[in-house]
N, CA, C and O of each residue as an XYZ file, in Angstrom:
864
protein
N       0.896     -1.238     -0.404
C      -0.037      0.325      0.191
C       1.166      1.229     -0.325
O       1.403      1.523     -1.496
N       1.886      1.612      0.833
C       3.111      2.367      0.574
C       3.350      2.304     -0.621
O       2.809      3.214     -1.249
N       3.663      1.933     -0.941
C       4.580      2.040     -2.905
C       3.272      2.300     -3.657
O       3.015      3.345     -4.255
N       2.712      1.549     -3.588
C       0.766      1.906     -4.332
C       0.508      3.245     -4.368
O      -0.199      3.878     -5.152
N       1.113      3.584     -3.496
C       0.834      5.213     -3.381
C       1.369      6.057     -3.576
O       1.092      7.089     -2.965
N       1.811      6.044     -3.986
C       3.013      6.736     -4.879
C       4.682      6.757     -4.331
O       5.514      7.342     -5.023
N       5.194      5.897     -2.707
C       5.388      6.818     -1.749
C       6.954      6.119     -2.771
O       6.799      5.288     -3.666
N       8.588      6.779     -2.301
C       9.213      6.647     -3.223
C      10.709      6.053     -2.189
O      11.821      5.735     -2.611
N       9.952      6.077     -0.046
C      11.150      5.846      0.580
C      11.345      5.195      1.035
O      11.463      4.261      0.242
N      11.514      4.890      1.934
C      11.517      3.393      3.390
C       9.760      4.012      4.278
O       8.614      4.217      3.880
N      10.267      4.072      5.200
C       8.734      3.862      5.570
C       9.268      3.435      7.096
O       8.607      2.564      7.663
N      10.387      3.975      7.774
C      10.902      3.406      8.799
C      12.100      4.361      8.687
O      12.143      5.311      9.469
N      12.878      4.224      7.966
C      14.295      4.850      7.855
C      14.184      6.225      7.290
O      14.958      7.052      7.772
N      13.057      6.774      6.008
C      12.914      7.328      5.359
C      14.238      7.586      4.491
O      14.606      8.729      4.223
N      14.732      6.761      4.190
C      16.358      6.759      3.202
C      14.555      6.645      2.155
O      13.384      6.339      2.377
N      15.923      7.405      0.343
C      15.213      6.621     -1.075
C      15.090      6.104     -0.983
O      15.584      5.629      0.039
N      14.009      4.977     -2.044
C      13.719      3.016     -2.035
C      14.343      3.699     -3.915
O      14.211      4.854     -4.320
N      14.901      2.669     -4.582
C      15.073      2.692     -6.192
C      13.684      2.794     -6.715
O      12.561      2.705     -6.219
N      14.286      3.062     -8.171
C      13.005      3.522     -8.305
C      11.741      1.877     -9.000
O      10.554      1.742     -9.297
N      12.913      1.052     -8.950
C      12.077     -0.375     -8.946
C      12.179     -1.434     -7.996
O      12.281     -2.628     -8.279
N      12.138     -0.797     -6.537
C      12.393     -1.791     -5.563
C      12.775     -2.486     -5.281
O      12.990     -2.149     -4.117
N      13.332     -3.897     -5.422
C      12.718     -5.638     -5.682
C      12.265     -5.754     -3.944
O      12.994     -5.164     -3.146
N      11.232     -6.412     -3.495
C      10.823     -6.376     -2.267
C      10.283     -7.708     -2.517
O       9.680     -8.131     -3.503
N      10.616     -8.280     -1.437
C       9.543     -9.706     -1.019
C       8.848     -9.456      0.038
O       9.094     -8.802      1.052
N       7.893    -10.086     -0.332
C       6.611     -9.659      0.861
C       7.245    -11.074      2.475
O       7.304    -12.280      2.236
N       7.358    -10.887      2.924
C       7.547    -11.320      4.638
C       6.499    -12.267      5.307
O       5.857    -12.132      6.349
N       6.523    -13.111      4.525
C       5.639    -14.846      4.594
C       5.357    -14.495      6.005
O       4.282    -14.358      6.590
N       7.027    -14.340      6.558
C       7.057    -15.415      8.688
C       6.284    -14.459      9.446
O       5.618    -14.687     10.456
N       6.495    -13.058      8.675
C       5.845    -11.344      9.749
C       4.369    -12.106      9.560
O       3.870    -12.688     10.523
N       3.670    -12.067      8.204
C       2.552    -12.053      8.397
C       1.640    -13.340      8.991
O       0.470    -13.433      9.363
N       2.921    -14.417      8.880
C       1.881    -15.501      9.744
C       1.782    -15.113     11.029
O       0.743    -15.042     11.686
N       3.257    -14.779     11.497
C       3.249    -14.056     12.915
C       2.012    -12.783     13.398
O       1.720    -12.242     14.465
N       1.732    -12.727     12.595
C       0.795    -11.798     12.784
C      -0.591    -12.212     12.828
O      -1.370    -11.885     13.723
N      -1.014    -13.303     11.344
C      -2.213    -14.058     11.724
C      -2.893    -15.117     13.158
O      -4.044    -15.494     13.380
N      -1.621    -15.335     13.906
C      -1.523    -15.922     14.761
C      -1.336    -15.925     16.483
O      -1.193    -16.751     17.384
N      -1.472    -13.877     16.248
C      -2.116    -13.301     17.064
C      -2.297    -13.099     17.251
O      -2.230    -11.995     16.710
N      -3.508    -12.991     19.002
C      -4.549    -11.999     19.142
C      -4.322    -10.948     18.946
O      -3.129    -10.665     18.844
N      -4.947    -10.277     18.854
C      -5.240     -8.425     19.059
C      -5.918     -7.772     20.116
O      -7.138     -7.920     20.048
N      -5.766     -7.515     20.478
C      -6.293     -7.081     22.190
C      -7.300     -6.010     21.566
O      -6.889     -5.418     20.568
N      -8.296     -5.764     21.940
C      -9.312     -4.476     21.598
C      -8.986     -3.727     22.939
O      -8.389     -3.914     23.999
N      -9.696     -2.801     22.303
C      -9.023     -1.358     23.356
C     -10.060     -1.138     24.297
O     -10.399      0.029     24.492
N     -10.733     -2.232     25.034
C     -11.370     -2.586     25.510
C     -10.768     -3.240     26.545
O     -10.803     -2.810     27.698
N     -10.040     -4.571     26.116
C      -9.004     -5.050     27.361
C      -8.275     -3.605     27.678
O      -8.937     -2.753     28.272
N      -7.185     -3.378     27.364
C      -6.028     -2.555     26.934
C      -6.273     -1.641     28.040
O      -5.454     -1.300     28.894
N      -7.860     -1.172     27.900
C      -8.080     -0.157     28.769
C      -7.946     -0.841     30.404
O      -7.426     -0.114     31.250
N      -8.369     -2.087     30.779
C      -8.602     -2.351     31.698
C      -8.036     -1.934     33.300
O      -6.872     -1.772     33.666
N      -9.432     -1.819     34.171
C      -8.908     -1.832     35.421
C      -7.063     -2.012     36.031
O      -6.180     -2.848     35.839
N      -7.107     -1.489     36.350
C      -5.195     -1.640     36.699
C      -5.057     -2.445     37.724
O      -3.924     -2.881     37.932
N      -6.286     -2.892     38.719
C      -7.057     -3.862     39.639
C      -7.120     -4.842     38.997
O      -6.355     -5.725     39.388
N      -7.839     -5.127     37.984
C      -7.282     -6.213     37.396
C      -6.069     -7.576     36.466
O      -5.890     -8.736     36.094
N      -5.500     -5.964     36.579
C      -4.292     -5.871     35.645
C      -3.354     -7.057     36.325
O      -2.666     -7.990     35.912
N      -3.830     -6.319     37.979
C      -2.534     -6.682     38.920
C      -3.363     -8.101     39.497
O      -3.059     -8.818     40.450
N      -4.272     -8.190     38.747
C      -5.181    -10.113     39.351
C      -4.886    -10.883     39.221
O      -4.858    -11.887     39.932
N      -4.191    -10.443     37.157
C      -3.695    -11.154     36.445
C      -1.882    -11.021     37.007
O      -1.102    -11.227     36.076
N      -1.550    -10.868     37.679
C      -0.104    -11.004     37.899
C      -0.164    -11.660     38.702
O       0.280    -12.806     38.633
N      -0.833    -11.085     39.936
C      -1.202    -12.145     41.228
C      -1.063    -13.980     41.115
O      -0.492    -14.868     41.748
N      -2.306    -13.836     39.443
C      -2.730    -14.662     39.669
C      -1.658    -15.710     38.748
O      -1.120    -16.692     39.260
N      -1.471    -15.316     37.361
C       0.314    -15.889     36.648
C       1.421    -16.488     37.343
O       2.199    -17.355     36.946
N       1.333    -15.505     39.146
C       2.385    -16.373     39.948
C       2.035    -17.647     40.741
O       2.889    -18.250     41.391
N       0.499    -18.111     40.650
C       0.293    -19.068     40.937
C       0.309    -20.393     40.266
O       0.383    -21.554     40.667
N       0.201    -19.742     38.951
C       0.458    -20.954     38.207
C       1.503    -21.477     37.731
O       1.619    -22.468     37.011
N       2.570    -20.515     38.316
C       3.459    -20.797     37.356
C       4.732    -21.195     39.092
O       5.934    -21.418     38.956
N       4.271    -21.182     39.987
C       4.591    -22.143     41.277
C       3.902    -23.037     40.827
O       4.340    -23.086     39.677
N       2.842    -24.078     40.913
C       2.354    -24.936     40.132
C       3.197    -25.454     38.666
O       3.388    -26.643     38.414
N       3.593    -24.455     37.885
C       3.858    -26.058     36.916
C       5.375    -25.807     37.141
O       6.054    -26.426     36.321
N       6.050    -25.115     37.973
C       7.415    -26.223     38.246
C       7.780    -26.869     39.340
O       8.845    -27.447     39.558
N       6.731    -26.731     40.106
C       6.458    -27.183     41.179
C       6.676    -28.968     40.654
O       6.064    -29.577     39.777
N       8.058    -29.571     41.807
C       7.441    -31.232     40.895
C       6.900    -31.655     42.495
O       7.858    -31.534     43.258
N       6.204    -31.912     42.903
C       4.637    -32.105     43.502
C       3.944    -31.984     42.093
O       4.694    -32.469     41.246
N       3.648    -31.863     41.955
C       2.238    -30.983     40.710
C       1.809    -31.781     40.001
O       1.648    -31.121     38.974
N       1.381    -33.106     39.711
C       0.465    -33.344     39.112
C      -0.101    -33.000     37.415
O      -0.304    -31.933     36.835
N      -0.250    -34.646     36.916
C       0.110    -33.618     35.439
C      -1.159    -32.885     34.988
O      -1.102    -32.002     34.132
N      -2.669    -33.381     35.759
C      -3.617    -32.345     35.311
C      -3.201    -30.899     35.789
O      -3.181    -30.127     34.830
N      -2.832    -30.249     37.100
C      -2.204    -29.415     37.228
C      -1.989    -28.860     36.499
O      -2.561    -27.941     35.913
N      -0.336    -29.755     36.335
C       0.703    -29.202     35.466
C      -0.783    -28.260     34.350
O      -1.026    -27.056     34.279
N      -1.603    -29.662     33.530
C      -1.976    -29.300     32.843
C      -3.021    -27.484     32.262
O      -3.131    -26.710     31.311
N      -3.554    -27.734     33.765
C      -4.418    -26.091     34.213
C      -3.835    -25.182     34.165
O      -3.788    -24.413     33.204
N      -3.308    -25.085     35.121
C      -1.502    -23.878     34.922
C      -0.790    -23.623     33.082
O      -0.470    -22.492     32.716
N      -0.674    -24.646     32.301
C      -0.276    -24.035     31.532
C      -1.398    -23.520     30.348
O      -0.993    -22.871     29.383
N      -3.229    -23.959     30.549
C      -3.439    -23.881     29.659
C      -3.969    -22.565     29.855
O      -4.357    -21.874     28.913
N      -4.018    -21.906     32.016
C      -4.321    -20.358     31.692
C      -2.986    -19.644     31.565
O      -3.343    -18.548     31.133
N      -1.770    -19.605     31.671
C      -1.046    -18.846     31.179
C      -0.686    -18.344     29.290
O      -0.252    -17.309     28.785
N      -1.272    -20.088     28.540
C      -0.875    -19.813     27.645
C      -2.221    -18.169     27.015
O      -2.113    -17.356     26.097
N      -3.522    -18.422     28.291
C      -4.086    -17.234     27.540
C      -4.154    -15.589     28.639
O      -4.765    -14.534     28.469
N      -3.422    -15.960     29.497
C      -2.543    -14.941     30.280
C      -1.735    -14.254     29.144
O      -2.237    -13.334     28.499
N      -0.245    -14.794     28.860
C       0.795    -14.282     27.741
C       0.219    -13.115     26.327
O       0.266    -11.968     25.882
N      -0.453    -14.868     26.086
C      -1.230    -14.287     24.395
C      -1.332    -13.062     24.775
O      -0.489    -12.485     24.088
N      -1.756    -12.412     25.336
C      -2.546    -10.587     25.297
C      -1.413     -9.769     26.355
O      -1.153     -8.757     25.705
N      -0.795     -9.711     27.354
C       0.448     -9.745     28.673
C       1.749     -9.628     28.422
O       2.618    -10.306     28.972
N       1.952     -8.711     27.527
C       3.895     -8.939     27.716
C       4.283     -9.127     28.504
O       4.984    -10.135     28.600
N       4.038     -8.102     29.803
C       4.727     -7.852     30.674
C       4.528     -9.986     31.584
O       5.282    -10.636     32.308
N       3.361    -10.237     31.064
C       3.288    -10.919     31.544
C       4.516    -12.399     31.287
O       4.920    -13.188     32.142
N       4.855    -12.343     29.770
C       5.596    -13.116     29.480
C       6.768    -12.940     30.310
O       7.238    -13.897     30.925
N       7.456    -11.357     30.393
C       8.440    -10.957     30.344
C       8.647    -11.852     32.703
O       9.612    -12.250     33.354
N       7.576    -11.751     32.917
C       7.597    -12.898     33.797
C       7.391    -14.088     34.530
O       7.632    -14.088     35.737
N       7.032    -14.965     34.038
C       6.744    -15.995     33.080
C       8.442    -16.106     33.250
O       9.088    -16.296     34.281
N       9.000    -15.883     31.603
C      10.046    -16.286     31.280
C      11.154    -15.896     32.538
O      11.550    -16.898     33.133
N      11.468    -15.162     32.815
C      11.861    -14.419     34.833
C      11.739    -15.567     35.375
O      12.866    -16.064     35.376
N      10.944    -16.326     35.876
C      10.521    -17.274     36.535
C      11.066    -18.605     36.726
O      10.788    -19.572     37.434
N      12.025    -18.292     35.758
C      12.247    -19.956     35.544
C      11.683    -21.330     34.567
O      12.151    -22.263     33.915
N      10.211    -20.678     35.006
C       9.223    -21.597     34.006
C       9.246    -22.235     32.555
O       8.845    -23.397     32.630
N       9.516    -21.940     31.506
C      10.251    -22.290     31.176
C      11.239    -23.505     30.164
O      11.330    -23.729     28.957
N      11.878    -24.095     31.434
C      12.517    -26.003     31.777
C      11.778    -26.065     31.670
O      11.435    -26.093     30.488
N      10.500    -26.174     32.893
C       9.071    -26.537     32.802
C       8.260    -26.862     31.691
O       7.447    -27.738     31.396
N       8.687    -26.004     31.252
C       7.346    -25.498     30.011
C       8.318    -27.008     28.189
O       7.897    -27.649     27.226
N       9.884    -26.672     29.001
C      10.271    -27.637     27.893
C       9.870    -28.747     28.641
O       9.152    -29.527     28.016
N      10.195    -29.127     30.115
C      10.123    -30.906     30.019
C       8.507    -31.414     29.920
O       8.324    -32.613     29.710
N       7.364    -30.545     30.065
C       6.276    -30.613     29.502
C       5.831    -31.551     27.949
O       5.024    -32.424     27.629
N       7.206    -30.520     27.124
C       7.047    -30.953     25.781
C       7.664    -32.641     25.744
O       7.187    -33.678     25.283
N       8.692    -32.389     26.321
C       8.981    -34.266     26.077
C       7.923    -35.008     27.145
O       8.167    -36.079     27.701
N       7.367    -34.650     27.223
C       5.713    -35.169     27.673
C       5.585    -36.474     26.908
O       5.922    -36.667     25.740
N       5.083    -37.272     27.694
C       4.073    -38.421     26.191
C       2.004    -37.777     25.893
O       1.170    -37.954     25.006
N       2.046    -36.881     27.498
C       0.999    -36.266     27.351
C       0.503    -35.520     26.140
O       0.729    -34.326     26.337
N      -0.196    -35.746     24.727
C      -0.322    -34.886     23.806
C      -0.408    -33.483     24.166
O       0.203    -32.518     23.706
N      -1.854    -33.604     25.667
C      -2.017    -32.376     25.722
C      -1.381    -31.957     25.951
O      -0.765    -31.191     25.210
N      -1.087    -32.212     27.258
C       0.224    -30.946     28.297
C       1.281    -30.766     26.685
O       1.926    -29.836     27.171
N       1.561    -30.835     26.049
C       2.651    -31.112     24.659
C       2.165    -30.237     24.259
O       2.721    -29.156     24.065
N       0.797    -30.549     24.001
C       0.367    -28.998     22.885
C       0.350    -28.008     24.136
O       1.366    -27.320     24.223
N      -0.384    -27.858     24.881
C      -0.298    -26.689     26.011
C       1.667    -25.869     25.974
O       2.201    -24.827     25.594
N       2.014    -26.982     26.536
C       4.102    -26.579     26.440
C       4.168    -26.056     25.197
O       4.948    -25.112     25.326
N       3.978    -26.080     24.584
C       4.373    -25.809     22.674
C       3.222    -24.297     22.205
O       3.258    -23.651     21.157
N       2.649    -24.177     22.943
C       1.600    -22.971     23.059
C       2.696    -22.457     24.002
O       3.868    -22.365     23.637
N       2.275    -22.131     25.210
C       3.344    -20.854     25.800
C       4.379    -20.689     25.284
O       5.107    -19.696     25.279
N       4.545    -22.113     24.610
C       6.576    -21.574     24.270
C       6.593    -20.267     23.269
O       7.269    -19.239     23.234
N       5.566    -20.781     22.505
C       4.931    -19.875     21.107
C       4.708    -18.750     21.538
O       5.057    -17.991     20.634
N       4.267    -18.063     22.528
C       4.088    -16.912     23.374
C       4.913    -16.353     24.316
O       5.197    -15.169     24.137
N       5.180    -16.680     24.879
C       7.461    -16.949     24.944
C       7.825    -15.787     23.943
O       8.079    -14.583     23.956
N       7.698    -16.890     23.029
C       8.860    -15.916     21.808
C       7.892    -14.851     20.933
O       7.832    -14.868     19.703
N       7.411    -14.251     21.492
C       6.457    -13.326     20.892
C       7.898    -12.021     21.702
O       7.957    -10.916     21.163
N       8.276    -12.132     22.162
C       8.552    -11.433     22.495
C      10.510    -11.282     22.407
O      11.079    -11.882     23.319
N      11.433    -10.541     21.390
C      12.414    -10.135     20.167
C      13.484    -11.267     21.946
O      13.908    -12.423     21.932
N      13.523    -10.255     23.088
C      14.203    -10.605     23.682
C      13.970    -12.068     24.496
O      14.283    -12.038     25.687
N      13.733    -12.652     24.254
C      13.673    -14.494     24.601
C      13.369    -14.977     23.707
O      12.734    -15.982     24.027
N      13.448    -14.855     22.443
C      13.750    -15.964     21.401
C      15.288    -16.395     21.299
O      15.468    -17.549     20.911
N      16.757    -15.406     21.678
C      17.865    -16.315     21.812
C      17.819    -16.242     23.237
O      18.565    -15.297     23.491
N      17.480    -16.585     24.060
C      17.457    -17.419     25.513
C      16.802    -19.191     25.467
O      17.203    -20.304     25.807
N      15.144    -18.371     24.596
C      15.121    -19.988     24.366
C      15.414    -20.844     23.755
O      14.905    -21.964     23.808
N      16.521    -20.401     22.871
C      17.293    -21.846     21.798
C      17.696    -22.434     22.443
O      17.493    -23.633     22.631
N      19.156    -20.924     23.532
C      20.621    -21.576     24.387
C      19.040    -22.851     25.478
O      19.448    -23.993     25.685
N      17.694    -22.587     25.958
C      17.595    -22.958     27.303
C      18.045    -24.693     26.509
O      18.784    -25.492     27.086
N      17.295    -25.006     24.891
C      17.125    -26.252     24.130
C      16.120    -26.500     23.965
O      15.759    -27.589     24.413
N      15.201    -25.728     23.308
C      14.392    -25.292     22.156
C      14.203    -26.096     20.874
O      13.287    -26.903     20.718
N      15.070    -25.835     20.034
C      15.129    -26.658     19.476
C      14.972    -28.197     19.298
O      14.131    -28.891     18.726
N      16.052    -28.452     19.975
C      15.973    -30.103     20.365
C      14.301    -30.493     20.487
O      13.994    -31.353     19.661
N      13.234    -30.063     21.294
C      12.206    -31.011     21.086
C      11.441    -30.836     20.482
O      10.534    -31.648     20.297
N      11.571    -28.905     19.565
C      10.899    -29.405     18.514
C      10.817    -30.184     17.167
O       9.829    -30.633     16.586
N      11.877    -30.210     16.902
C      12.788    -30.925     15.889
C      12.187    -32.420     16.284
O      12.335    -33.395     15.547
N      11.440    -32.463     17.639
C      11.104    -34.674     17.931
C      10.206    -34.202     17.781
O       9.554    -35.246     17.773
N       9.120    -33.089     17.559
C       7.573    -32.735     18.396
C       7.294    -32.580     16.778
O       6.287    -33.203     16.442
N       8.054    -31.791     15.546
C       7.814    -32.717     14.204
C       8.568    -33.918     13.842
O       8.743    -34.292     12.682
N       9.025    -34.529     14.938
C       8.589    -35.784     13.665
C       7.833    -36.937     14.335
O       7.419    -37.956     13.783
N       7.757    -36.680     15.293
C       6.459    -38.600     16.013
C       5.125    -36.777     17.442
O       4.521    -37.241     18.409
N       5.068    -35.948     17.317
C       4.463    -35.589     17.525
C       2.822    -36.144     17.318
O       2.499    -37.324     17.186
N       1.712    -34.732     17.330
C       0.490    -34.824     17.537
C       0.131    -33.947     15.659
O       0.535    -32.835     15.318
N      -0.485    -34.664     15.033
C      -0.352    -32.994     13.819
C      -1.146    -31.466     14.286
O      -1.488    -30.615     13.464
N      -1.319    -31.364     15.623
C      -1.611    -30.215     16.244
C      -0.072    -29.323     16.737
O       0.517    -28.317     16.343
N       0.144    -30.411     17.871
C       2.182    -30.580     18.123
C       2.086    -29.065     16.526
O       2.006    -27.867     16.257
N       2.199    -30.684     15.925
C       3.950    -30.235     14.619
C       2.949    -29.142     14.432
O       3.769    -28.248     14.229
N       1.823    -28.557     14.351
C       1.887    -27.035     13.539
C       2.448    -26.336     14.362
O       3.330    -25.640     13.859
N       2.223    -26.142     16.142
C       2.695    -25.320     16.298
C       4.133    -25.205     16.241
O       4.683    -24.162     15.889
N       4.938    -26.550     16.675
C       6.259    -26.926     16.857
C       6.901    -25.759     15.482
O       7.540    -24.738     15.737
N       6.512    -26.261     13.946
C       7.253    -24.738     13.321
C       6.921    -23.752     12.927
O       7.572    -23.167     12.061
N       5.546    -23.155     13.562
C       5.317    -21.803     13.833
C       6.225    -21.352     15.121
O       6.373    -20.156     15.369
N       6.660    -22.092     15.706
C       7.652    -21.577     16.995
C       8.942    -21.117     16.128
O       9.623    -20.100     16.261
N       9.087    -22.355     15.045
C      10.713    -22.588     15.004
C      10.096    -20.630     14.149
O      10.648    -19.661     14.670
N       9.111    -20.344     13.041
C       9.147    -19.033     12.547
C       9.417    -17.853     13.390
O      10.101    -16.920     12.969
N       8.893    -17.871     14.582
C       8.846    -16.399     15.374
C      10.607    -16.206     15.613
O      11.290    -15.185     15.704
N      11.015    -17.851     15.671
C      12.479    -17.756     16.609
C      13.600    -17.327     15.386
O      14.655    -16.694     15.350
N      12.659    -18.119     14.319
C      13.892    -17.117     13.247
C      13.665    -15.982     12.884
O      14.418    -15.574     11.999
N      12.779    -15.194     13.292
C      13.076    -14.143     13.515
C      14.186    -13.134     13.648
O      14.255    -12.006     13.160
N      15.086    -13.818     14.456
C      16.395    -12.968     15.106
C      17.128    -13.845     14.205
O      17.077    -15.073     14.276
N      18.023    -12.981     13.088
C      19.173    -13.180     12.503
C      20.372    -14.493     12.732
O      20.859    -15.219     11.865
N      20.617    -14.483     14.180
C      22.127    -15.344     14.794
C      20.864    -16.632     14.815
O      21.403    -17.693     14.501
N      19.240    -16.829     15.119
C      19.165    -18.928     15.157
C      18.139    -19.271     13.872
O      17.308    -20.157     13.672
N      18.681    -17.969     13.005
C      18.460    -18.742     11.438
C      19.921    -19.582     11.349
O      19.998    -20.534     10.572
N      20.570    -19.362     11.814
C      21.529    -20.440     11.895
C      21.637    -21.320     12.668
O      21.875    -22.504     12.434
N      21.475    -20.826     13.612
C      21.869    -22.575     15.104
C      20.576    -23.227     14.361
O      20.696    -24.433     14.150
N      19.277    -22.589     13.900
C      18.819    -23.742     14.194
C      18.525    -24.662     13.106
O      18.052    -25.795     13.199
N      19.115    -23.562     11.305
C      19.353    -24.837     10.458
C      21.161    -25.649     10.285
O      21.557    -26.291      9.312
N      21.865    -25.362     11.429
C      23.028    -25.901     11.270
C      22.624    -26.985     12.239
O      23.210    -28.046     12.022
N      21.538    -27.002     13.535
C      20.918    -28.217     14.274
C      20.115    -29.685     13.530
O      18.893    -29.625     13.399
N      20.723    -30.736     13.147
C      20.949    -32.041     12.775
C      19.451    -32.006     12.426
O      18.704    -31.733     13.365
N      19.035    -32.178     11.529
C      17.114    -32.663     11.157
C      16.354    -31.766     11.544
O      15.337    -32.007     12.194
N      16.736    -30.582     11.201
C      15.737    -29.523     11.736
C      14.671    -29.230     10.103
O      13.455    -29.223      9.909
N      15.771    -29.039      9.270
C      15.128    -28.641      8.547
C      15.155    -29.911      7.086
O      14.713    -29.553      5.995
N      15.491    -30.762      7.204
C      15.623    -31.628      7.818
C      13.413    -32.442      8.072
O      12.599    -33.045      7.373
N      13.467    -32.032      9.089
C      11.897    -32.438      9.305
C      11.195    -31.731      8.636
O      10.264    -32.258      8.027
N      11.464    -30.040      8.522
C      10.296    -29.678      8.376
C       9.822    -29.810      7.000
O       8.727    -29.310      6.744
N      10.768    -30.675      5.651
C      10.517    -30.579      5.028
C       9.911    -31.805      3.815
O       9.715    -31.955      2.609
N       9.759    -32.758      5.628
C       8.945    -33.886      6.085
C       8.049    -34.018      6.022
O       7.350    -34.927      5.574
N       7.770    -32.627      6.711
C       6.066    -32.392      7.206
C       5.593    -31.694      5.787
O       4.478    -31.640      5.266
N       6.555    -31.307      5.469
C       5.630    -29.636      3.860
C       5.546    -30.919      3.183
O       4.829    -30.600      2.234
N       5.893    -32.645      2.970
C       5.579    -33.385      1.961
C       3.959    -34.642      2.280
O       3.219    -35.145      1.434
N       3.925    -34.784      3.869
C       2.894    -35.330      4.037
C       2.513    -35.072      4.893
O       2.266    -35.999      5.663
N       2.144    -33.375      5.437
C       1.416    -32.932      6.594
C       0.129    -32.696      5.946
O      -0.121    -32.839      4.749
N      -0.988    -32.160      7.267
C      -1.921    -31.709      6.112
C      -1.966    -30.331      5.996
O      -0.870    -30.023      6.464
N      -2.748    -28.855      5.545
C      -2.942    -28.391      5.203
C      -2.524    -27.743      6.181
O      -1.753    -26.883      5.755
N      -2.717    -27.646      8.355
C      -1.751    -26.757      8.306
C      -1.225    -26.900      8.637
O      -0.971    -26.002      9.440
N      -0.199    -28.092      8.672
C       1.085    -28.265      9.111
C       0.861    -28.304      7.668
O      -0.281    -28.652      7.366
N       1.707    -28.019      6.621
C       2.110    -28.143      5.453
C       2.644    -26.211      5.131
O       3.796    -25.813      4.961
N       1.820    -25.667      5.139
C       0.824    -24.100      5.602
C       2.601    -23.662      7.047
O       3.551    -23.052      6.556
N       2.662    -24.004      8.300
C       3.081    -23.977      8.854
C       4.436    -23.980      8.430
O       5.022    -22.902      8.324
N       5.140    -25.290      8.116
C       6.564    -25.432      7.975
C       6.914    -25.515      6.531
O       7.849    -26.184      6.091
N       5.888    -24.604      5.646
C       6.419    -24.102      4.239
C       6.711    -22.706      4.867
O       7.662    -22.083      4.395
N       5.833    -22.026      6.109
C       6.718    -20.787      6.314
C       8.047    -20.588      7.166
O       9.069    -19.943      6.932
N       7.620    -21.458      8.344
C       9.094    -21.527      8.626
C      10.288    -22.316      7.864
O      11.387    -22.543      8.370
N       9.924    -22.658      6.689
C      11.387    -23.100      6.090
C      11.735    -21.293      5.483
O      12.658    -20.539      5.792
N      10.582    -21.087      4.550
C      10.781    -19.433      3.769
C      11.463    -18.358      4.820
O      11.769    -17.283      4.305
N      11.643    -18.459      5.733
C      12.318    -17.684      6.971
C      13.094    -18.448      7.182
O      13.985    -17.622      7.380
N      13.830    -19.851      7.398
C      14.538    -19.847      7.016
C      15.631    -19.301      5.796
O      16.154    -18.220      6.069
N      15.881    -19.682      4.990
C      16.017    -19.870      3.743
C      16.582    -18.535      3.156
O      17.386    -18.350      2.242
N      15.800    -17.520      4.099
C      16.782    -15.953      3.927
C      18.178    -16.147      4.392
O      19.017    -15.452      3.818
N      18.582    -16.934      5.294
C      19.906    -16.756      5.482
C      20.485    -17.773      4.720
O      20.022    -18.894      4.933
N      21.146    -17.706      4.104
C      22.572    -18.207      2.934
C      22.453    -19.733      3.438
O      21.664    -20.677      3.385
N      23.679    -19.408      3.942
C      24.035    -21.636      4.634
C      23.416    -22.466      4.375
O      23.769    -23.494      3.798
N      21.332    -21.899      5.124
C      20.636    -22.578      5.157
C      19.832    -23.004      3.669
O      18.946    -23.859      3.669
């Protein structure tokens, strides 16, 4: 729309563009935007007391998730509610990351319980929306779990895992790390061949994001 309106400068830097700029659609970013539920003005202007309640609630949910004595049912309930909270609140995403809950979520990804696995992947996807978390998640070992899920997870888990790779690949250094990880790209290609419509769409988007790095 910017170009079609006759503008010949970059909307960010204001620097002039060439007469016929060679532009490539950012399908990876578009996919992430389509997966993100925008907060309505009504939600964003909620009373401060409700925000404080959400933060207090998140702390209790985090404690349940990271507790060794919590049952799978309790962890699943905590994950489900944290997924809802972190989807719309950046401050809660940061709080969850800083609390040490990432490792607990990664342990749930290793679970044989597919529902628990799906909710933990959804939570990690929400946490990856924060740019500061993208490199940290890779350092914590999320790629190994994602590749395993791409191979043997349920269809929904595979699709979320591929979307998570797309989110992580927004950071340039992660593109190199993911691309050099054994079986990461081949697992996405395999999913592109045999997956359902959603799996193929998400794996294609992840591959598109990764292949903007020349070595991949």
